[in-house]
C-alpha positions in Angstrom: 117.0 32.5 -16.1 113.6 34.1 -17.0 112.8 37.7 -16.2 110.3 36.5 -13.6 112.8 34.3 -11.8 115.4 37.1 -11.9 112.9 39.4 -10.3 112.0 36.9 -7.6 115.7 36.4 -6.7 116.2 40.2 -6.4 113.1 40.5 -4.3 114.5 37.7 -2.1 117.6 39.8 -1.5 115.5 42.7 -0.5 113.5 40.5 1.8 116.8 39.4 3.5 117.8 43.0 4.1 114.4 43.7 5.7 114.5 40.5 7.8 117.9 41.5 9.1 116.9 45.0 10.0 117.6 44.5 13.7 121.3 44.1 12.8 121.4 47.1 10.5 119.2 49.8 12.1 119.2 52.9 9.9 122.4 51.7 8.1 120.7 49.1 5.8 121.8 51.1 2.8 125.4 50.5 3.7 124.9 46.8 3.4 123.3 47.2 0.0 126.5 49.0 -1.1 128.8 46.1 -0.2 130.5 44.8 -3.4 129.1 41.3 -3.8 128.3 39.0 -6.8 124.6 38.4 -7.6 123.8 34.7 -8.1 120.9 34.0 -10.4 121.4 30.2 -10.6 118.7 27.8 -9.4 119.3 26.3 -6.0 121.3 23.0 -6.1 120.4 21.9 -2.5 124.1 21.0 -2.2 125.5 22.5 1.0 128.9 24.3 1.0 130.9 25.5 4.0 132.5 28.8 2.9 135.6 29.5 4.8 135.8 33.0 6.3 138.9 35.3 6.3 140.7 35.9 9.5 139.0 39.2 10.1 135.6 37.4 10.2 136.6 34.1 11.7 134.8 34.8 15.0 131.5 34.8 13.0 131.9 31.3 11.6 131.5 27.8 12.8 134.1 25.0 13.1 137.7 24.9 12.1 138.4 26.5 9.7 135.6 29.0 10.6 132.9 28.9 7.9 129.3 29.6 7.0 126.9 27.3 5.3 125.3 28.2 1.9 123.7 26.6 -1.1 126.3 26.0 -3.8 124.2 28.2 -6.2 125.2 31.2 -4.1 128.8 30.8 -5.2 129.6 32.3 -8.6 131.9 30.5 -11.0 135.3 32.1 -11.6 138.6 32.8 -9.9 139.2 33.8 -6.3 138.1 32.5 -3.0 134.6 31.1 -2.5 134.1 33.9 0.1 134.6 36.6 -2.5 132.4 34.8 -5.0 129.5 34.3 -2.6 126.2 36.1 -2.8 125.7 36.4 0.9 122.3 38.2 0.7 120.9 35.4 -1.4 122.4 32.8 1.0 120.6 34.5 3.9 117.3 34.6 2.0 117.5 30.9 1.1 118.0 30.0 4.8 115.1 32.2 5.9 112.8 30.8 3.3 113.4 27.2 4.3 114.6 26.3 0.8 115.8 22.8 1.6 112.6 21.7 3.3 110.4 23.5 0.7 111.9 21.4 -2.0 110.7 18.3 -0.2 107.3 19.8 0.4 106.9 20.8 -3.2 107.5 17.1 -4.2 105.9 15.1 -1.4 103.9 17.5 0.7 104.6 18.9 4.2 106.9 17.1 6.5 104.6 18.2 9.4 107.6 19.3 11.5 109.4 15.9 11.6 113.1 16.4 10.7 113.5 12.6 10.1 111.6 13.1 6.9 114.5 15.3 5.5 117.8 14.0 4.2 120.2 13.4 7.0 122.9 15.3 5.0 120.9 18.5 5.6 120.9 18.3 9.4 123.8 20.7 9.6 121.5 23.4 8.1 119.5 23.3 11.3 122.4 23.2 13.8 123.1 27.0 13.8 121.5 30.3 13.2 123.2 30.7 9.8 121.2 33.7 8.6 122.0 35.6 11.8 125.6 34.9 11.3 125.5 36.1 7.7 123.9 39.3 8.9 126.7 39.8 11.4 129.2 39.2 8.5 127.4 41.8 6.3 127.7 44.4 9.1 131.4 43.8 9.3 131.9 43.8 5.5 130.1 47.1 5.2 132.1 48.7 8.0 135.4 47.5 6.4 134.3 48.8 3.0 133.6 52.3 4.5 136.6 52.3 6.9 134.3 52.7 9.9 133.3 50.8 12.9 130.3 48.5 13.0 128.8 50.4 16.0 129.2 53.7 14.3 127.4 52.5 11.2 124.8 50.2 12.7 124.7 50.6 16.5 125.5 47.6 18.8 124.6 44.1 18.0 121.1 43.4 19.4 120.9 41.5 22.7 119.4 38.0 22.5 115.7 37.7 23.3 113.7 34.6 24.3 110.0 33.9 24.5 108.9 31.4 27.2 105.8 29.6 25.9 103.4 26.9 27.0 100.9 24.9 24.9 97.9 23.9 27.1 97.4 20.4 25.8 95.9 18.6 28.8 94.2 19.6 32.0 93.3 16.1 33.2 94.2 12.6 32.2 91.6 11.7 29.6 91.2 8.4 27.8 92.7 10.0 24.7 95.7 11.2 26.6 96.3 7.8 28.2 96.3 6.2 24.7 98.5 8.9 23.1 101.0 8.9 26.0 101.1 5.1 26.0 101.9 5.0 22.3 104.7 7.7 22.8 106.1 5.8 25.7 106.3 2.5 23.7 108.0 4.3 20.8 110.5 5.7 23.3 111.0 2.2 24.7 111.8 1.0 21.2 114.2 3.8 20.5 116.0 3.3 23.8 116.2 -0.5 23.3 117.6 0.0 19.7 120.3 2.2 21.3 121.2 -0.4 23.8 119.9 1.5 26.8 117.9 -1.4 28.1 117.6 -0.2 31.7 116.1 3.1 30.6 113.8 1.2 28.2 112.6 -1.0 31.0 111.9 2.1 33.2 109.9 3.7 30.4 107.9 0.6 29.9 107.0 0.5 33.6 106.1 4.2 33.4 103.8 3.6 30.5 101.9 1.0 32.4 101.6 3.2 35.4 100.5 6.1 33.4 97.6 4.3 31.8 96.1 3.1 35.1 96.4 6.2 37.3 94.7 9.5 37.5 96.3 13.0 37.5 95.4 16.6 37.6 97.4 18.9 35.3 96.0 22.2 36.5 99.5 23.4 37.3 99.3 27.0 36.2 100.1 28.5 39.6 103.2 26.3 39.9 104.4 27.3 36.4 103.8 31.0 37.0 105.5 30.8 40.4 108.6 29.2 39.0 108.8 32.0 36.4 108.0 34.8 38.8 110.7 33.7 41.2 113.2 34.4 38.4 111.6 37.6 37.1 110.1 36.0 34.0 106.6 35.8 32.4 105.4 33.6 29.6 102.7 33.1 27.0 100.1 30.3 27.2 98.5 29.0 24.1 94.9 27.7 24.5 92.9 25.4 22.3 89.1 24.9 21.8 87.8 21.3 21.4 84.7 22.3 19.4 86.7 23.8 16.5 87.0 20.3 15.0 84.6 17.4 15.7 86.5 14.7 13.6 87.7 11.4 15.1 91.3 12.5 14.6 90.6 15.7 16.6 88.9 13.8 19.4 92.0 11.6 19.8 94.7 14.2 19.4 93.4 17.7 20.1 93.2 19.1 23.7 89.9 18.0 25.4 88.5 21.3 26.7 86.4 24.2 25.6 87.7 27.8 25.8 84.2 28.8 26.9 84.1 26.6 30.0 83.7 28.9 33.0 86.9 27.8 34.8 88.9 28.1 31.6 87.6 31.6 31.0 88.5 32.5 34.6 91.9 31.0 34.1 92.6 32.8 30.9 91.5 36.1 32.2 93.3 35.6 35.5 96.6 34.8 33.7 96.2 37.8 31.5 95.4 40.2 34.3 98.5 39.0 36.2 100.7 39.9 33.2 101.0 36.5 31.5 100.1 36.5 27.9 97.5 34.4 25.9 97.7 32.9 22.4 95.7 30.4 20.4 96.6 26.7 19.8 94.6 25.6 16.8 94.0 21.8 16.4 95.7 19.0 14.6 93.7 19.5 11.4 93.8 23.3 11.3 97.2 23.9 9.6 95.5 24.3 6.2 91.9 24.9 7.3 90.9 28.5 7.7 87.5 27.8 9.3 88.9 25.6 12.0 91.7 28.1 12.7 89.3 31.0 12.8 86.9 29.2 15.1 89.7 28.6 17.6 90.7 32.3 17.6 87.1 33.4 18.0 86.5 31.1 21.0 89.7 32.0 22.8 89.2 35.7 22.1 85.7 35.5 23.5 87.0 33.8 26.6 89.7 36.4 27.1 87.4 39.3 26.3 90.2 40.9 24.3 92.0 40.4 21.0 94.3 37.4 20.5 96.7 37.5 17.6 99.5 35.0 18.7 99.4 31.4 17.5 101.1 28.1 17.7 99.7 25.2 15.7 99.0 22.0 17.6 101.6 19.2 17.1 103.6 21.9 15.2 101.6 20.9 12.1 102.7 23.3 9.4 103.1 23.9 5.6 105.3 26.6 4.1 102.7 27.1 1.4 99.5 27.2 3.4 99.8 27.8 7.1 101.0 31.4 7.4 98.7 32.4 4.5 95.5 31.1 6.3 96.7 32.4 9.7 96.9 35.9 8.2 93.4 35.6 6.8 92.2 34.5 10.3 93.7 37.6 11.9 96.9 36.0 13.4 99.8 38.4 13.5 102.5 36.4 15.3 103.2 32.7 14.9 105.4 30.4 17.0 105.0 27.2 15.1 108.3 27.0 13.2 110.3 24.3 14.9 110.8 20.5 14.7 108.9 17.9 16.8 111.9 15.5 16.9 114.9 17.6 17.4 116.0 21.0 18.7 117.4 23.5 16.3 116.9 26.3 13.8 114.3 25.1 11.2 115.0 28.0 8.8 118.6 28.5 9.8 117.7 31.5 11.9 116.9 32.8 15.4 115.0 35.8 14.1 111.5 37.3 14.5 110.6 38.4 11.0 107.9 38.3 8.3 108.7 35.2 6.3 108.7 35.1 2.5 105.5 34.2 0.6 106.9 32.6 -2.6 103.5 32.4 -4.2 103.1 36.2 -4.1 106.7 37.3 -4.2 106.5 39.3 -1.0 106.6 38.9 2.8 103.7 37.3 4.7 101.7 39.6 7.0 102.4 37.2 9.9 105.6 37.6 12.0 107.3 34.2 12.6 109.1 33.6 15.9 111.0 30.3 15.5 110.8 27.7 18.3 114.2 26.1 18.9 113.6 24.0 22.0 110.6 21.9 23.0 110.5 19.7 26.1 109.6 16.4 24.3 112.7 16.7 22.2 114.8 15.8 25.2 112.5 13.2 26.8 110.8 11.5 23.9 113.4 11.7 21.2 117.0 12.6 22.1 117.2 11.1 25.6 120.3 13.1 26.7 121.6 12.0 30.1 121.6 15.7 31.1 118.8 17.7 29.4 120.2 21.0 30.8 123.6 20.4 29.1 121.7 19.6 25.9 119.9 22.9 26.1 123.0 25.0 26.6 124.3 24.9 23.0 121.0 26.1 21.6 120.7 28.9 24.1 124.3 29.9 23.6 123.9 30.0 19.8 121.1 32.5 20.1 123.1 34.6 22.6 126.2 34.5 20.4 124.3 35.9 17.4 122.0 38.3 19.2 119.0 36.4 18.0 115.4 35.9 19.0 113.6 32.6 19.5 110.8 30.8 21.4 111.1 28.0 24.0 108.2 25.6 24.5 107.4 23.6 27.6 104.0 22.0 28.0 102.1 22.7 31.2 101.1 19.1 31.9 104.7 17.8 31.8 105.5 19.7 35.0 103.5 17.0 36.8 105.6 14.6 38.8 104.6 11.5 36.7 106.3 13.0 33.7 109.4 14.0 35.5 110.1 16.9 33.2 109.7 19.7 35.8 113.4 19.5 36.7 114.2 20.2 33.0 112.1 23.3 33.0 113.6 24.6 36.2 117.0 24.0 34.6 116.0 26.0 31.5 114.8 28.9 33.6 117.9 28.9 35.7 120.0 28.8 32.5 118.3 31.9 31.2 118.6 33.6 34.5 122.3 32.8 34.8 122.9 34.2 31.3 121.1 37.4 32.3 118.9 36.9 29.2 116.0 39.1 28.2 112.8 37.1 28.3 110.2 38.9 26.2 107.0 39.4 28.2 104.9 40.7 25.3 105.0 41.5 21.6 102.9 44.4 20.5 99.8 43.3 18.5 100.1 46.4 16.3 
């Protein structure tokens, strides 16, 4: 291994310690003192379930209880894999999206579609592995010092969720009719391939009805009322049509201007009532600084205040480019990191942190809040018979590890013709029943 590579591996361990600071408090130094091998081997992209000892079995997954790491984190030699594992490096690899990045380096960004990744890797996105590793490191440090975890680090943080909405459609435009018809037909094909012919027929009828009817998606009062009834508030991400005038943008991007008087009134009204505002840059902005900056400028002007929170439209994203240009555009918090076609933990974590910039060997200036649930994952892809039951495992995983994550429900899907309102109500009730903290705001500082 070269000196430069060795340096980057060590810097990655330091990044993991920093990213896990909510678990360690002022006791981060105790974690650094835990006896642990240091792996310098290149990633193998082979996944290994490392069995945990009895005293840590509650932190693992499955039977026997284990945690998932890249094989490179396990040093050669005698003894158990647990004792030979470089846990800090394992956490850093998860946080840095090492599996997906290997694909992006060879073929370009997957643009948030999990189906473009090897199916053998799907287990890497099923749990908040990095959070579980941080919980393990707390316990290892406490055992090494003969102390309690709480005495060294304080209590495990309580789970935190961000309710968010991408404002993609306000009325049923020709573009939306076409896009939705295509998505419905794809859903019909998936349902038919799965032998669910009755559901496929219903979706086909819905697609036909959608194309030939009108609808108003100005449903902000209803969304806010549903949340306020449960003591919650959320963040709305707004776009700006004029940031990109290409044909692709005309078809796919939201069809409204942030400067329109009624949009400006809406944005300012939501903000004054305590709901929060972010930007939703268009389909082609994920690697285009000028388009992303234009959206931020327009939404900021409409609000009359700074806007530093972002989610890219269609979750378009590159590990190499997107956070770097967001930082240049003045974005400080990003909610893009999630999959279009499945729920889960895209970087093996439920953690708000500054992600690793491999090009510069340091953290990005943008804080990433991963998105683990999006409405369409249940209605356009997975088709569970009970969407609420499908949400429970993801919510409970974040609760179990004391993590932080974003939940996304599009405003227009609350409309009766989509039939997804019931799912959002179920999600809100699930959070309320778990007595979960819903974050109303993150400081822009």
